[in-house]
Structure formats: structure tokens, C-alpha cells
DSSP file (Angstrom, degrees, kcal/mol; ACC not computed):
  #  RESIDUE AA STRUCTURE BP1 BP2  ACC     N-H-->O    O-->H-N    N-H-->O    O-->H-N    TCO  KAPPA ALPHA  PHI   PSI    X-CA   Y-CA   Z-CA
    1    1 A X              0   0    0      0, 0.0     2,-0.3     0, 0.0    13,-0.2   0.000 360.0 360.0 360.0 144.1  -14.8  -23.4  -31.3
    2    2 A X  E     -A   13   0A   0     11,-2.5    11,-2.9    13,-0.1     2,-0.5  -0.930 360.0-137.5-123.9 154.9  -12.6  -22.8  -28.3
    3    3 A X  E     +A   12   0A   0     -2,-0.3    52,-3.7     9,-0.2     2,-0.3  -0.940  28.7 163.9-113.5 127.8  -13.6  -21.8  -24.8
    4    4 A X  E     -A   11   0A   0      7,-2.8     7,-2.7    -2,-0.5     2,-0.5  -0.823  38.1-117.6-129.0 172.2  -11.7  -19.2  -22.8
    5    5 A X  E     -Ab  10  57A   0     51,-2.4    53,-3.5    -2,-0.3     2,-0.6  -0.979  30.8-170.5-111.1 121.5  -12.4  -17.1  -19.7
    6    6 A X  E >  S-Ab   9  58A   0      3,-3.2     3,-1.9    -2,-0.5    53,-0.2  -0.951  70.3 -23.1-118.8 115.3  -12.4  -13.4  -20.5
    7    7 A X  T 3  S-     0   0    0     51,-3.0    -1,-0.2    -2,-0.6    52,-0.1   0.871 129.2 -48.7  51.4  40.8  -12.4  -10.9  -17.6
    8    8 A X  T 3  S+     0   0    0     50,-0.4     2,-0.4     1,-0.2    -1,-0.3   0.354 120.5 101.6  87.4  -5.4  -13.9  -13.6  -15.4
    9    9 A X  E <  S-A    6   0A   0     -3,-1.9    -3,-3.2     2,-0.0    -1,-0.2  -0.902  76.4-111.4-115.0 140.5  -16.7  -14.7  -17.8
   10   10 A X  E     -A    5   0A   0     -2,-0.4     2,-0.4    -5,-0.2    -5,-0.2  -0.431  40.0-178.2 -64.9 141.1  -16.8  -17.8  -20.1
   11   11 A X  E     -A    4   0A   0     -7,-2.7    -7,-2.8    -2,-0.1     2,-0.4  -0.993  19.7-143.4-144.8 134.7  -16.5  -16.9  -23.8
   12   12 A X  E     -A    3   0A   0     -2,-0.4     2,-0.3    -9,-0.2    -9,-0.2  -0.819  15.5-164.6 -96.7 136.6  -16.6  -19.0  -26.9
   13   13 A X  E     -A    2   0A   0    -11,-2.9   -11,-2.5    -2,-0.4     3,-0.1  -0.910  27.0-126.5-117.6 148.9  -14.4  -18.0  -29.8
   14   14 A X  S    S-     0   0    0     -2,-0.3     2,-0.3   -13,-0.2    -1,-0.1   0.773  86.6 -20.0 -65.2 -24.5  -14.7  -19.3  -33.4
   15   15 A X  S    S-     0   0    0    -14,-0.1   -13,-0.1   -13,-0.1    -1,-0.1  -0.970  87.8 -64.2-167.9 169.5  -11.1  -20.4  -33.4
   16   16 A X        +     0   0    0     -2,-0.3     2,-0.3   -15,-0.1    37,-0.2  -0.422  60.2 173.8 -62.6 144.7   -7.7  -19.9  -31.8
   17   17 A X  E     -E   52   0B   0     35,-1.0    35,-3.8    -2,-0.1     2,-0.1  -0.957  32.7 -94.9-149.0 165.2   -6.5  -16.3  -32.4
   18   18 A X  E  >  -E   51   0B   0     -2,-0.3     4,-2.5    33,-0.3    33,-0.2  -0.336  40.3-107.4 -76.7 166.1   -3.7  -14.0  -31.4
   19   19 A X  H  > S+     0   0    0     31,-2.3     4,-2.5    28,-0.9    29,-0.2   0.894 122.2  53.4 -60.8 -40.3   -4.1  -11.6  -28.5
   20   20 A X  H  > S+     0   0    0     27,-1.5     4,-2.1    30,-0.2    -1,-0.2   0.927 109.6  47.9 -59.1 -45.5   -4.3   -8.7  -31.1
   21   21 A X  H  > S+     0   0    0     26,-0.3     4,-2.6     1,-0.2    -2,-0.2   0.897 111.1  51.0 -64.0 -40.5   -7.1  -10.5  -32.9
   22   22 A X  H  X S+     0   0    0     -4,-2.5     4,-1.9     2,-0.2    -2,-0.2   0.926 108.2  51.7 -62.9 -44.5   -9.0  -11.2  -29.7
   23   23 A X  H  <>S+     0   0    0     -4,-2.5     5,-2.3     1,-0.2    -1,-0.2   0.917 114.5  42.7 -60.3 -43.2   -8.8   -7.5  -28.6
   24   24 A X  H ><5S+     0   0    0     -4,-2.1     3,-1.9     3,-0.2    -1,-0.2   0.876 108.4  60.6 -68.5 -36.4  -10.2   -6.4  -32.0
   25   25 A X  H 3<5S+     0   0    0     -4,-2.6    -2,-0.2     1,-0.3    -1,-0.2   0.850 106.4  46.2 -58.9 -35.9  -12.8   -9.3  -31.8
   26   26 A X  T 3<5S-     0   0    0     -4,-1.9    -1,-0.3    -5,-0.1    -2,-0.2   0.205 123.2-109.9 -93.7  16.0  -14.2   -7.7  -28.6
   27   27 A X  T < 5S+     0   0    0     -3,-1.9     2,-0.3     1,-0.2    -3,-0.2   0.877  73.3 131.2  61.6  46.3  -14.1   -4.3  -30.3
   28   28 A X      < -     0   0    0     -5,-2.3     2,-0.6    -6,-0.1    -1,-0.2  -0.802  61.0-112.7-119.0 166.1  -11.3   -2.7  -28.3
   29   29 A X    >   -     0   0    0     -2,-0.3     3,-2.3     1,-0.1     4,-0.3  -0.889  18.7-145.1-101.4 117.4   -8.2   -0.8  -29.5
   30   30 A X  G >  S+     0   0    0     -2,-0.6     3,-1.4     1,-0.3    -1,-0.1   0.811  97.0  61.6 -53.4 -33.8   -5.0   -2.8  -28.7
   31   31 A X  G 3  S+     0   0    0      1,-0.3    -1,-0.3    -3,-0.1    13,-0.1   0.679 106.5  46.4 -67.8 -16.2   -3.1    0.4  -28.0
   32   32 A X  G <  S+     0   0    0     -3,-2.3    31,-0.7    30,-0.0     2,-0.4   0.336  99.5  89.0-105.4   5.4   -5.4    1.2  -25.1
   33   33 A X  E <   -C   62   0A   0     -3,-1.4     2,-0.5    -4,-0.3    29,-0.2  -0.841  56.3-156.4-113.5 140.1   -5.4   -2.3  -23.5
   34   34 A X  E     -C   61   0A   0     27,-2.9    27,-2.9    -2,-0.4     2,-0.4  -0.968  28.1-158.4-105.0 128.5   -3.2   -4.0  -20.9
   35   35 A X  E     -CD  60  42A   0      7,-0.6     7,-2.3    -2,-0.5     2,-0.4  -0.896  18.4-175.1-120.6 139.9   -3.5   -7.7  -21.4
   36   36 A X  E     -CD  59  41A   0     23,-2.4    23,-2.8    -2,-0.4     2,-0.5  -0.999   4.3-171.2-128.3 130.8   -2.8  -10.7  -19.2
   37   37 A X  E >  S-CD  58  40A   0      3,-2.6     3,-1.3    -2,-0.4    21,-0.2  -0.986  76.0 -15.2-125.0 122.3   -3.0  -14.3  -20.3
   38   38 A X  T 3  S-     0   0    0     19,-3.3    -1,-0.1    -2,-0.5    20,-0.1   0.902 130.3 -51.6  51.0  46.2   -2.8  -17.1  -17.8
   39   39 A X  T 3  S+     0   0    0     18,-0.3     2,-0.5     1,-0.2    -1,-0.3   0.620 115.0 115.0  68.5  17.7   -1.5  -14.7  -15.2
   40   40 A X  E <   -D   37   0A   0     -3,-1.3    -3,-2.6     2,-0.0     2,-0.4  -0.978  59.2-140.5-118.0 127.0    1.3  -13.3  -17.4
   41   41 A X  E     -D   36   0A   0     -2,-0.5     2,-0.3    -5,-0.2    -5,-0.2  -0.697  18.7-155.2 -86.6 134.0    1.2   -9.7  -18.5
   42   42 A X  E     -D   35   0A   0     -7,-2.3    -7,-0.6    -2,-0.4     2,-0.2  -0.839  13.6-121.9-110.8 146.5    2.3   -9.0  -22.1
   43   43 A X    >>  -     0   0    0     -2,-0.3     3,-2.2     1,-0.1     4,-0.6  -0.496  32.1-110.4 -77.9 154.4    3.7   -5.9  -23.7
   44   44 A X  G >4 S+     0   0    0      1,-0.3     3,-1.1     2,-0.2     4,-0.4   0.834 117.0  60.8 -57.2 -34.8    1.8   -4.4  -26.6
   45   45 A X  G 34 S+     0   0    0      1,-0.2    -1,-0.3     2,-0.1     3,-0.1   0.579 103.2  53.3 -72.5  -5.3    4.5   -5.4  -29.1
   46   46 A X  G X> S+     0   0    0     -3,-2.2     3,-1.8     1,-0.1     4,-1.1   0.571  80.9  91.9 -98.2 -13.0    3.9   -9.0  -28.1
   47   47 A X  T << S+     0   0    0     -3,-1.1   -27,-1.5    -4,-0.6   -28,-0.9   0.827  83.0  54.1 -55.3 -36.9    0.1   -9.1  -28.8
   48   48 A X  T 34 S+     0   0    0     -4,-0.4    -1,-0.3     1,-0.2    -2,-0.1   0.690 112.5  43.6 -73.7 -16.9    0.5  -10.2  -32.4
   49   49 A X  T <4 S+     0   0    0     -3,-1.8     2,-0.6   -31,-0.1    -1,-0.2   0.549  89.6  93.9-105.5  -8.5    2.6  -13.2  -31.4
   50   50 A X     <  -     0   0    0     -4,-1.1   -31,-2.3    -3,-0.4     2,-0.5  -0.767  64.4-152.4 -88.4 118.6    0.6  -14.5  -28.4
   51   51 A X  E     -E   18   0B   0     -2,-0.6     2,-0.5   -33,-0.2   -33,-0.3  -0.789   6.1-140.5 -95.0 129.8   -1.9  -17.2  -29.4
   52   52 A X  E     -E   17   0B   0    -35,-3.8   -35,-1.0    -2,-0.5     2,-0.2  -0.787  28.5-173.4 -89.0 125.0   -5.0  -17.6  -27.3
   53   53 A X    >   -     0   0    0     -2,-0.5     3,-2.1   -37,-0.2   -51,-0.0  -0.677  35.2 -66.4-117.4 169.1   -5.9  -21.3  -27.0
   54   54 A X  T 3  S+     0   0    0      1,-0.3   -50,-0.2    -2,-0.2    -1,-0.1  -0.287 120.0  17.6 -53.8 130.6   -8.7  -23.4  -25.5
   55   55 A X  T 3  S+     0   0    0    -52,-3.7    -1,-0.3     1,-0.3   -51,-0.2   0.331  88.2 144.1  89.5  -7.0   -8.9  -23.0  -21.8
   56   56 A X    <   -     0   0    0     -3,-2.1   -51,-2.4   -53,-0.2     2,-0.6  -0.290  45.0-138.1 -66.4 151.0   -6.8  -19.8  -21.5
   57   57 A X  E     -b    5   0A   0    -53,-0.2   -19,-3.3   -51,-0.0     2,-0.4  -0.960  25.6-173.7-111.0 119.4   -7.7  -17.2  -18.9
   58   58 A X  E     -bC   6  37A   0    -53,-3.5   -51,-3.0    -2,-0.6     2,-0.5  -0.937  13.6-169.0-120.8 134.1   -7.5  -13.7  -20.3
   59   59 A X  E     - C   0  36A   0    -23,-2.8   -23,-2.4    -2,-0.4     2,-0.5  -0.991   5.3-169.0-119.7 126.2   -7.9  -10.3  -18.6
   60   60 A X  E     - C   0  35A   0     -2,-0.5     2,-0.4   -25,-0.2   -25,-0.2  -0.970   7.1-171.1-116.2 120.9   -8.1   -7.2  -20.7
   61   61 A X  E     - C   0  34A   0    -27,-2.9   -27,-2.9    -2,-0.5     2,-0.5  -0.923   8.0-168.2-115.6 135.2   -7.8   -3.9  -18.8
   62   62 A X  E     - C   0  33A   0     -2,-0.4     2,-0.3   -29,-0.2   -29,-0.2  -0.982  16.5-141.5-123.0 122.2   -8.5   -0.5  -20.3
   63   63 A X        -     0   0    0    -31,-0.7     2,-0.5    -2,-0.5    -2,-0.0  -0.647  15.5-165.1 -84.9 136.4   -7.4    2.5  -18.3
   64   64 A X        -     0   0    0     -2,-0.3     2,-0.2     2,-0.0    -2,-0.0  -0.981   4.6-152.8-124.2 127.7   -9.7    5.5  -18.3
   65   65 A X        +     0   0    0     -2,-0.5     2,-0.3     2,-0.0     0, 0.0  -0.566  32.8 124.0 -93.7 162.5   -8.7    8.9  -17.2
   66   66 A X              0   0    0     -2,-0.2    -2,-0.0     1,-0.1     0, 0.0  -0.975 360.0 360.0 169.6-176.8  -11.0   11.6  -15.8
   67   67 A X              0   0    0     -2,-0.3    -1,-0.1     0, 0.0    -2,-0.0   0.387 360.0 360.0-175.4 360.0  -11.6   13.8  -12.9
């Protein structure tokens, strides 16, 4: 198990995973997410290569339109 901070809340993960895997793990669609890991924003084409490790701080933002 690894411990991360996800959107300000502590979260345990069964193992290290890529950013893409984490986004799917929390039941979101990677194409709709803007992701920041340890204060660095990643482009969507990088999500599969960014590994989330113990102690990382992750922010996942999903933009919603409306009016």
C-alpha cells in the first residue's frame, strides 16, 4: 500500500500506479481531467508515463461547463 494526498485528502492505494491508472481508479475519464502531481501540471499525453509514488500530492481537476 502507498499513501498519497489526493485533492487535499489522504488516500491509500494498493500499489504505485501511473497517473492514467489513478484517474481510472477514482472513476474519472482521463480526457476530461487536468492533473497536477507535486505542484507540476502534466499534459494528457504524459499521464501514462507519470508514476504516482508514496507521499505524492495529486490534484485532479475536472472542468464542468454550464450556464
